[in-house]
C-alpha angles and dihedrals in degrees: 000000000000091000093051092051092049091050092052091048092051092048091051091049091054091052093050092047091050092052092049090051091052092049090051090050092051091048090049090049090047091051088050089054090052094052095041100045095042124215113027139151099298091060089043089057091051092051090046091051090053093048092048093053093050120097101187141037094253091059093047091052089058094055114109116272125219107263101189139043111281117260110194101220133179093028123205124197097242133117117251092229092201097143091206122207139156113265099182142320147204139182094286104014141063127190114203122202122209142149117291118267142086109304133174104214123198118197124205128181131217091229092060098248118155117289123249126214125197138167118233127195101177135049097267128063125188125207116194138183092042127156120259119248092016131130120230132188130196132211118200129204117184113220120211136161088266095055143269123329129224117282124267116198125204130218119265113278122195131210123228122270113252093253096037116138110212121228125253122271110265104218140358123199141171113250099183145332121216140164113282105249113283095341107098091190096065136060136208123212126200111213125194128189137188115234122225122257091269089060103214117204094211130069138172117214124202119181134170140172116186128353103301106027105093118153124186127183142149130239111203127187089353122204093210135013095246141084142181130247111205139192093033121167128229122262095014135131111236125194126201126189123189129192126180120222144184121256096287096027091241086131121041136177130240116283123266112201132198129182126195135169124232116228123253120265091250092052088058103036107014087204125121093201087068102027136047114248119266120265112280111257133202096026112180138160139199130183141208119202115235097178137329110320094356126099144171107232123198116200122192138172142178121285110254126229090242120038114234125214094251147333128237116206131187133191115198122181095175090231099068137033113287117258118227128197130180117198135173121276094245092066125096096183137051131189125213109197126209096352121177108224136160127229090289130035139171125227117203132180139181130185119222134202139155087274095058145274126308126236115277119266116200138176131183120225134181135212112235110223114208115246119210111234120204123214122230090253092055091049092050090052094045099049098064090046092054090047092054091049091051093051093050091048091051093052092051091050093051092051092052091048092053091052091051093051090065090065095052095122093050093049096042096083092045089051092051091050093049101045094110094050092052093055105100121200114252092209133049113277107215094187093058092046092058092051093238138082110263095251134322116269108261143137092293095062112103134183118259088226089069091063128080111187119218136168126351110256097188146329139206144154090301097054140267136318116207134185113243142166122237121205114203127209091272094055096253113144122216131182111242138170118241120203117200137168124253121250118289099013120185123249088253090054091052093049091049090050091052089046091055091053091049092049092051090049093050094044093063128199126326133157092239098043122081105251123237109231098179148288138241143170121254120182088348091303123118116240125198115209115200141166115289118233106193098201092064127220123345095240093058090042092054093046089051089056090050092050091048091053089053090048090049092052090053092047098044107017096161099051091075114103105242136139110261114237130213107200118223121232120275093255094059118099102241095179099068125046095003109032119200091235090059094045100049111064109179122200105326144186108333143033093229105186096336088104088073089062094043089055087065088067106031144342120298112268119191133199088253089059090054092049088048091054089057092046092051092050090050089051092050092047090048087058093048094047091049086057088050095246122144112205097197094189105057108158139129090263089062096051117086127210128218124205091254089058094252109143124209131196113237144165106069092178091118096034122116137193108239104185094145107053105349086247137104126196115207118233128193131022103286120150114266134197095250098179091056097044125107118243093251090052090053094048103037104012091237118147126198139154084270090062088050087055089054090052090049089059089054089048090053088052089052090052094048093049093042096246103325119161111260117248091017114216093012118116115231093241089065098049096092094050090048093052093045089056088061097255120148126176113275125243109278112241093247095049123097122229094248094055093043091052089057094053092041091054088059090063098059112144091227108067094208090057093061118099121258120243088252090057091045091052090050092049092051091045088056092052091048093048091053093039120148127164113290093348096121103007129025111204095190099045089062084083093074144033109253114253089201095066109102095201127049122220110276120236135188092270125061088233 
């Protein structure tokens, strides 16, 4: 028995050993096939493993590349299942789309150039450094653990010609809008677009929402035809334009534009601790007369979907002081008792919550005054009575006239002596109405015959400014600006006009002050003749520069110096290792050659010119303050620009001499430039040179932002509350710290702590002396909101 078992055991051992020998032989032969036939599936798996582990393009470029022609061993009888199609193309690149998996892809060209082999592990493969106007074809082998599949061959795909101009994008749409991360006050929109039939790989995106929120970036060799717009505001229209381009954007398509609104804050959050209440609806008012000129007014409105904390109401009749009332948020009616109002009055209301203040709702109402109606019987009785009274009055007048005619000889001499005094003016005499002579006769008085009025340059509440020519005594003709009052001015308007002339006379001459040439009276109206600055006011001039920059971006999008961006696929987490804010660089630090395009529209203006504008205004204000003159309306709109870029302070309509205390207290209810006013001027209506310094800081902000409206998005009736809370406008993205510190110092709460105009001029001189391109002011970056700023400008509302 033992022998038999041992025999069986030895026989089995021989069989196992024989099988092992044959497996080793097969493995040796298999290894020989690998080395003889070059690159096959084992190496493909190693390349695929490397590509899978990589998280960025640099790592993938370091993965091993196939060195030999692919030999598909061992073969398996399975289809590749690649489903090959063209994703996009350019002049020297093709991107091929296929099903996910590990594929060995062989490229062949129609011109017979050498083949290229790559390994792909995702559904998109990019082939670079191709030849323009050339056809390429691709053969796919799927690699699995079992072996290499059968080949699948694509159609022929061609690259663009070198001078090919891509076609315009077909369609742009909004895929979704969502809250931007953890910031409830901002939104993010996902935009998708449909490429044209020629399927360009390269696109330029331009988007804007509002006046100064332009963003420009490139998408090159894109993985998907979509992108994100970030940091969007609620309740805003946003416009996106897309153009497709060739590889270097030397040729671009026509523009395809898409506009979409963002939802309101309440539509997204439905929470008044985050959002301002909705605008009050259904506002109405009715009144009951208590006595002459005094009324009880009941104001009511519709109940909102969400109850605010409180309402603030105001009744303003324009003849009396406004009446304010604050009531709880659960009310839908308010009663104003014993209110003095005129024939017309306005009712306004805002709702308030922790999230902010709603938009203002206003209505205009009128008081109906009873009219006495007479019956026909009363009219018939009254007419004869009036007729009798008229006849009696006529008889008495004729008798008195006859008695006077008897004394003709006695009165004749008196009449001759008094002829001049009996001549009444046929037209209104503005000088007499004001109680003063127009102005004393001096060297500034000119003859109206020397003036020839031309086109209207501008108009406003004060009157009209017209272009004119002035001919001097030697026959020389000069262009001048003539300021005149509108028809039927009030006595106060006339006094203010005379005051402006007096201020300009007392101010004297200065290179940065608009010069007084003279004054005269035409048709009994005073005219002020001043120096003509052909480039207009600084605000319009700056806004023209802004518009020209926008035009230049549209005309030459790709000449801006920005960092190109390759967008990751939708499935990639952009918020971790490669944040969107770090990937998308909008227009950055220099204008590059864009100035050549701007020149087509206007002269070239540099950052140094803008700094010089501020320095010149500071110099002019230094001169005015040394003459103890407070301007009271210093703003870019009241600074004029000459062709040689010399700026001059103008419009002294609100200016005052302050020889006594260097202070002026406003009286009356005239309109004031609230967004340029210092906090003490808003609270106590007191104006000093210090308040002019505050306004100069706002003017600097206007210059830096190329004419933007201060406190953007904030209504004027909320400015005082905002300033009292300590808020000051943030540093614009294109403004350096040194320049921002200068403007910020102008907004010190304590007037005496603000710099003088002499100090401001010295600070700007220092910046100009150390000037280098974009160091203190970046003219190009004004086109976008900086992605590097950690905090967004605060507004009245939380969102």
